[in-house]
N, C-alpha and C positions, 0 to 999 in steps of 0.2 A: 482868224476863223478856220474851220476845218475845210479840208478839200472836199469838193462834191464826192459823196460816197458812191461806190459802185452798188451798194446795197440799197439804195433808195427805191421805194415803190415796189420792193420785192418782199415776199414772205419768206423770211429766213428762219422760221420756227424748225425747219428741219436741220439747221446747223446746230450741232451739239457740243457745248463747251463744258468740260469737265471741271468741277471745283473740289479739290482735295481737302479732306479734313483729317487732321492729327489729334491726338490728345493734346489739348492745350491751344488748338487753332482758335482764334477769336473772330476773324473777319471773313469766314466762309459764307455766312449769310448775306453779308454786304456784297461780296464778290458775286454770289449767285444773283442777287437783285440787279446788279449792274449788267450781268449777262442778259437777263430778261428784258431789261429796259432797252438794251441794243436790238432786241428782236429775236435773239437766238434762244435756244433751250438750254437750261442750266442742268447738268447732270451731276448728281452727288457721287463723289468717289471717296472710299474709305481707305485709310492708309494700310490697313492690314490685308485688303484684297489684292489679287493679282490679275484683275481684268479691268482694262480701261473702257469697256462698254462702248467700243466703236465711237469714241468722241472724236471731233474734229480739231480740237485744241484743248489745252489744260492751263488752268489758273491754280498756282500754289499760293494760298493767301497768307496773310499776316497773323501773328500771335506768338505763342511761346510753346512751340511743339515740343512734346516730352519735357515741359518745364525748362527748356534750355539747359538741361543738365549737360555736363561735360563742357559744352559751348553751344551756341545758338546753331541749330540745324544739324548738329553732328550725329545725333541718333536717327533722325528722320531720314538721313541719307540711305539708311540701311532698311527702310520699310519695304516690304514686298511691292507695293504699288510703285515706289520710286524706281525699282529696277525696270519696270515696264515703261515708265516715263523716260528714263534714260535711254533705253533702247529705242523707243519711238522717236525721240528728238534726234537721235544720231542716225536713224535709218534713211533710206532714199526718200521716204515720204516726208521727213523733216516735220514732224508734228510740232506745231507752234506751242510753246510753253512759256508762261509768264509767271515770274516769281516776284511777289510784293513783299517788302519788308522781311519777315521771317522766311517767306518763300525765296527771296534773294539769297539769304544766308543759306538755305537748303541747297539752292543751285550751286553755289560755290562749294559747299561741302561735297556735293555730288560730282564735281569737276565738269559740270555742263558750262560753267562760267569760271574764268580764272580770278585769282585773288581771294581775298578773305574779308571778314567783317569782325571789328573788334569794338570794344567799348567806345562811346563817344569821348572825345578828347577832353570834355569838361566833366566826364564821369557822372552825368546826370541824365535822367530821362527827359525828352524834349517832345513837346506836342505843340504845333503851330501850323499856320498855312504857309506854304513854301512855294516860291516862284522857281521854276525850272525852265531851262532852255532846251528845246529839242535840237539836238546836234545831228541826228540821223533819222530821217523821215522815210527810210527805205526798208525798215524791218516789218516783220509780220505784224508788229504791234504798234507801229507808228506811222503807217503810210497814209493815214487820214489827216495828219499834221503837215505843216510846212517846215522845212529845215530852217532854224533860226527863230522859230516861233517861241514865245514865252507862255507858259501855262502855270496855273496855280492849283495845286492840290494839297491836301493836308499831309503832314509829316508827324510821325510818332514813334520814336525808337529809343533804345538804350544801348544797343550794340549796332550802331549805324555807321561807323567810321570805315569806309572802304580803304583797304590797303593792298598793295601789291608791289613787287620789286620794280626798279626803274625800267628794266628790260621789258617787262610786261606792260607797264604803263605806256612806254614808248611805242610798243607794238599795237595796243589799243588805240592810241591816238593815230598812228600811221594807217591803220586799216579801217578808220571810221567806225570803230566798235564802242566808242563813248557815245551812248544814246542820248543821256540827260546830264545836264551840269546844274549845279546850284547857282542861283543868281541872287545878288544882293547880299547874302550872307551864307557862309559855309556852316551849317548847323551842327556838324559833328566831327570836323576835321578830316574829312575824306580827302585822299590824295587828289590833287589837281581839281578839286571841287566836283568829283565825279558823283553823280546821283544815280546812274544806271548805265548798264553796258549790255552788249549782245555777244552771242557766239559768232563764229565767222560767217555762218550761213544766214544769220539774221532771224531765224525762227525761234531762238531762245533768248529772252530779254528779262533782266532782273533790275529792280529799282527799289530804293528804300521809302520813298513817299507812296501815298495810298491813292491811286486814281479812282479806286471803287468807292471812295467817300466824296467824289465830286462828280456825281452823275445825275443828280436830281435837284432842281431848283427848290429852295427852301431848306436844304439840309447840307449844302456844301460851303466852300469858302465864299466870301464876299467878292463881288465883281463890280465893274462900273455900272452894271444894271441895278445894283443894290445889295443889301446884306444877304449873305447866304444864297446868292443866285448863281454862283459858279458851277459850271458843269464841264470844265475842260477834261475831266477824266473820261468822259464818254468816248473820246477819240481812240483810246486803247481798243475798246470793244467793237467800234466801227472798223477800226484797221484789221482786227483779226477776221471779221466777217468779209471784208474785202479779200483777204488772203485765202479764205476758205471758198469763196465764190470763184476767185481766179483759178484755184486748183480744180474746182469741179468743171470749169470750162476747158481746162487743158486737155 
């Protein structure tokens, strides 16, 4: 179960969560719907713009930005809007940024997160429901979960294998920056079963699986309640609203 949300019984439509679209983005509409289902306002952000429109958080969704030419996320890193995202994420305000799948790849290419993404070890595209363990429930995007909680969200990727040198992996483990770990099966060969990580401040999180596809009963993974009833992904969006509200009260 999710922790009681600080956002309950509040009108959070004033909270603005930007969703970035690049040429080749596929999941921006799904991410925007997840934002709206959480109670916030989804703000469309275009890759070629240089204005974040006063958003309180940013989601970089999945897809194949710029066709994954060169390598996944390599060109998107240089988009005008990404310069603004990088500056805002690294600023004193520490803008919350979530990168999902291709968004995770973009965050590593942008050096907002360490390591890199390469092709799955089996060299095939994979699409399945995936169990994840929440290793860190103290980030801007995970505070509505419990540490050690298992959640199920869809996974779909071809370049989903997370790699980093041993020194970086050891640092991520020691600093509690491994946010999600694959449970049951490692679907792509990621080092140490890592499914998602954060930056040191916890405002930037990237993961390969897709929480935005597990936010509405009838359309998500199956759960003990029945087929397609899983809504474990809602916790990401409840978490960032908790973060936004806490910042507004500070």
